[in-house]
C-alpha positions as a Python dict, from the first residue, in 0.01 Angstrom:
ca = {
    (1, 'M'): (0, 0, 0),
    (2, 'S'): (284, 52, 247),
    (3, 'I'): (447, -219, 458),
    (4, 'K'): (303, -52, 769),
    (5, 'S'): (-51, -64, 631),
    (6, 'I'): (-8, -428, 522),
    (7, 'I'): (108, -524, 870),
    (8, 'S'): (-177, -327, 1026),
    (9, 'K'): (-426, -508, 801),
    (10, 'Q'): (-279, -843, 905),
    (11, 'Y'): (-328, -753, 1271),
    (12, 'Q'): (-684, -640, 1200),
    (13, 'D'): (-762, -966, 1020),
    (14, 'K'): (-618, -1168, 1310),
    (15, 'V'): (-830, -983, 1568),
    (16, 'N'): (-1145, -1000, 1353),
    (17, 'S'): (-1095, -1372, 1287),
    (18, 'T'): (-1042, -1449, 1655),
    (19, 'A'): (-1340, -1236, 1754),
    (20, 'L'): (-1559, -1426, 1510),
    (21, 'K'): (-1445, -1762, 1649),
    (22, 'A'): (-1492, -1655, 2011),
    (23, 'S'): (-1809, -1451, 1971),
    (24, 'H'): (-2029, -1733, 2101),
    (25, 'I'): (-1822, -1797, 2416),
    (26, 'E'): (-1980, -1666, 2734),
    (27, 'L'): (-1857, -1683, 3091),
    (28, 'P'): (-2056, -1948, 3278),
    (29, 'P'): (-2246, -1812, 3581),
    (30, 'E'): (-2007, -1989, 3822),
    (31, 'G'): (-1697, -1899, 3616),
    (32, 'W'): (-1477, -2127, 3410),
    (33, 'L'): (-1269, -2260, 3700),
    (34, 'C'): (-1568, -2389, 3895),
    (35, 'T'): (-1752, -2510, 3584),
    (36, 'V'): (-1456, -2710, 3450),
    (37, 'R'): (-1373, -2847, 3796),
    (38, 'K'): (-1732, -2969, 3837),
    (39, 'A'): (-1739, -3105, 3479),
    (40, 'L'): (-1436, -3315, 3570),
    (41, 'G'): (-1602, -3433, 3891),
    (42, 'M'): (-1316, -3282, 4092),
    (43, 'S'): (-1382, -3138, 4435),
    (44, 'A'): (-1231, -2811, 4548),
    (45, 'A'): (-1031, -3008, 4805),
    (46, 'Q'): (-890, -3237, 4535),
    (47, 'L'): (-791, -2939, 4319),
    (48, 'A'): (-636, -2772, 4623),
    (49, 'R'): (-421, -3082, 4690),
    (50, 'R'): (-306, -3086, 4327),
    (51, 'L'): (-206, -2720, 4358),
    (52, 'G'): (-56, -2746, 4706),
    (53, 'V'): (-295, -2484, 4845),
    (54, 'T'): (-594, -2486, 5078),
    (55, 'R'): (-952, -2554, 4975),
    (56, 'A'): (-1032, -2199, 5091),
    (57, 'Q'): (-773, -2067, 4843),
    (58, 'V'): (-942, -2255, 4558),
    (59, 'S'): (-1279, -2109, 4661),
    (60, 'K'): (-1129, -1761, 4688),
    (61, 'T'): (-972, -1795, 4342),
    (62, 'E'): (-1298, -1915, 4188),
    (63, 'K'): (-1472, -1609, 4333),
    (64, 'G'): (-1181, -1393, 4217),
    (65, 'E'): (-1236, -1511, 3862),
    (66, 'L'): (-1591, -1378, 3874),
    (67, 'N'): (-1499, -1038, 4019),
    (68, 'G'): (-1186, -994, 3806),
    (69, 'T'): (-924, -1004, 4080),
    (70, 'V'): (-748, -1328, 3984),
    (71, 'S'): (-424, -1314, 3785),
    (72, 'L'): (-372, -1485, 3453),
    (73, 'K'): (-87, -1686, 3607),
    (74, 'T'): (-320, -1820, 3878),
    (75, 'L'): (-582, -1909, 3616),
    (76, 'Q'): (-314, -2084, 3412),
    (77, 'N'): (-189, -2283, 3714),
    (78, 'M'): (-539, -2393, 3807),
    (79, 'A'): (-622, -2487, 3449),
    (80, 'E'): (-306, -2698, 3424),
    (81, 'A'): (-385, -2869, 3756),
    (82, 'M'): (-715, -2976, 3596),
    (83, 'G'): (-545, -3101, 3279),
    (84, 'C'): (-653, -2796, 3080),
    (85, 'R'): (-490, -2489, 2934),
    (86, 'L'): (-574, -2122, 2967),
    (87, 'T'): (-660, -1930, 2654),
    (88, 'Y'): (-757, -1565, 2661),
    (89, 'A'): (-836, -1306, 2402),
    (90, 'I'): (-936, -943, 2391),
    (91, 'I'): (-1242, -935, 2170),
    (92, 'P'): (-1376, -610, 2022),
    (93, 'D'): (-1751, -550, 2036),
    (94, 'T'): (-1747, -494, 1661),
    (95, 'N'): (-1482, -546, 1393),
    (96, 'V'): (-1158, -349, 1408),
    (97, 'E'): (-1238, -147, 1097),
    (98, 'D'): (-1559, -15, 1256),
    (99, 'I'): (-1369, 91, 1569),
    (100, 'L'): (-1111, 272, 1356),
    (101, 'A'): (-1379, 436, 1141),
    (102, 'A'): (-1566, 559, 1450),
    (103, 'R'): (-1247, 706, 1596),
    (104, 'A'): (-1157, 872, 1264),
    (105, 'Q'): (-1513, 1011, 1248),
    (106, 'Q'): (-1471, 1162, 1597),
    (107, 'Q'): (-1141, 1321, 1507),
    (108, 'A'): (-1266, 1449, 1171),
    (109, 'T'): (-1578, 1597, 1330),
    (110, 'R'): (-1373, 1768, 1602),
    (111, 'R'): (-1131, 1917, 1347),
    (112, 'V'): (-1407, 2041, 1117),
    (113, 'E'): (-1599, 2190, 1412),
    (114, 'E'): (-1285, 2376, 1525),
    (115, 'A'): (-1227, 2512, 1175),
    (116, 'H'): (-1595, 2603, 1145),
    (117, 'K'): (-1579, 2807, 1468),
    (118, 'H'): (-1284, 3006, 1336),
    (119, 'M'): (-1453, 3056, 1002),
    (120, 'A'): (-1771, 3177, 1177),
    (121, 'L'): (-1566, 3445, 1350),
    (122, 'E'): (-1471, 3568, 1006),
    (123, 'D'): (-1829, 3533, 882),
    (124, 'Q'): (-1734, 3245, 651),
    (125, 'T'): (-1951, 2964, 782),
    (126, 'L'): (-2001, 2638, 594),
    (127, 'S'): (-2337, 2489, 504),
    (128, 'Q'): (-2438, 2160, 668),
    (129, 'D'): (-2371, 1981, 338),
    (130, 'Q'): (-2021, 2130, 323),
    (131, 'I'): (-1956, 2028, 685),
    (132, 'T'): (-2073, 1672, 614),
    (133, 'F'): (-1859, 1656, 301),
    (134, 'E'): (-1550, 1780, 487),
    (135, 'V'): (-1601, 1539, 778),
    (136, 'D'): (-1633, 1246, 536),
    (137, 'R'): (-1331, 1358, 336),
    (138, 'L'): (-1119, 1410, 646),
    (139, 'Q'): (-1230, 1079, 798),
    (140, 'K'): (-1111, 894, 486),
    (141, 'D'): (-781, 1080, 498),
    (142, 'I'): (-732, 998, 867),
    (143, 'L'): (-803, 630, 802),
    (144, 'Q'): (-553, 626, 513),
    (145, 'N'): (-283, 807, 713),
    (146, 'P'): (-359, 789, 1087),
    (147, 'P'): (-186, 1073, 1271),
    (148, 'A'): (45, 999, 1562),
    (149, 'D'): (-218, 1137, 1801),
    (150, 'F'): (-498, 916, 1662),
    (151, 'W'): (-573, 763, 2005),
    (152, 'D'): (-486, 1067, 2217),
    (153, 'D'): (-782, 1210, 2402),
    (154, 'E'): (-832, 1584, 2409),
    (155, 'A'): (-779, 1759, 2742),
}
């Protein structure tokens, strides 16, 4: 196993572990800012004074959290003003290995289909079993040695 593959595996384990821990966390209907503020019994006006902004700005930011227009820095500042800290993570829908396997499957299928088209022109088509075998074989090879264009999309 190469150093690169060991490091990649460590990153995969970190993401998978974090995803497992955070899988049960859901955004509250009012957003985290509003929910935490209310849990603390803090009014929007009180939070605004702590931040040195207007109550309208707090309301706008709480709405911005829900529609995705608030910055991480603003979230962090508001969290700190409430005695909290901001934590964020990018969580995959499935584990990292499944995402990689699906991408390798796509690439392998595309490559085999291209080769199959050229072979058909020369009247040398493969059977469905041969195609399946080649896709599986190529997928494993791609996962072992991902090409530089692994995440490039075809034009």
